[in-house]
N, C-alpha and C positions, 0 to 999 in steps of 0.2 A: 478439513478445516473450513469451515466460513466466517468470514471477516466479514460484520457488518463497517458499511463505511457510512458516515453523513455526508452530507454537501450543503452547502446554502447556494442558491445560486438566484444571479440577480436578472431580476425580470425587468420588460422596459419601464413598468412605474420606480424601480431600486426598490424594489421590496421585499425581501427576499425571501425565499422557498427551501422549503425544507426538503431535500430528496436521501432519502436511505437507496443505498446501493448496497447487495448482498454480493459477496467474492467469493465464489471457493477456487482457494488454491490445492486442493486435490490432484488435480491432474499436473498441476505444475509440479509439485512436491514431489510425483510420485515419476516424473519423467525425468525426473535432473536427481533422483535416487539422494533426495535429500535424507540425512538422520533425524530421528526426533528433538533433539538437543538444537537442531540447524531452524527445525521447522517452526520452533517456540523461540528461540532467536527472533526469527524472521516476524511471524503472526506479532511479537509483542511492539517490535521497535515499530511496524505496522499501527498498530493500535495505537501508541504513541504519540504519533507523529499525526493521525486524525484527530486526538483527544487535544492537541495541541493547535492544531490548525481550527478546532470550534470554537478553544476557550481565547485566543486571538483576534484582535480587532480585525486587522487584515490579515487573515488568514491564509487568504487565497493567495496571496505573495511567499508563501513558504513552498510553493509549486504545488504539482500535481500528486496523486496518488500512484500513477503511474510512474513518473519521474522517481519520486522517495523508492516505488518498487523498486527500482531499478541500483537504486545506491544501495540497497539495504543486499538486495542477492550479490551484487558486487564484493560488499564487502565481509559477505556468509560462506560463500562459495567457493571452490580451488578455481582459478583462471579455467583450468579445462572444462567445469561443468558451465561455469559465466559463458563459457564461449557456447555452448548447448544451448542453454538461454536465449542467446543474442539470436542464433540461427533461428 
């Protein structure tokens, strides 16, 4: 599954630049042996996060996509699977 993330990056002139990053999580979900409902839950949570981040004036203060991914996986995965993810 490929998720699209949109980021605004402040350049030295304080002009927001739009950057789109495609993230393919299929390898991660396969290695973690995630079932479809958990994959869907994770992808929905990540999409919601990036949408909220984009629509919020100070969206960058909400944290990073990587940090949000870690938080969501910790909620979704069992302790054993999350430790596999961390290693």
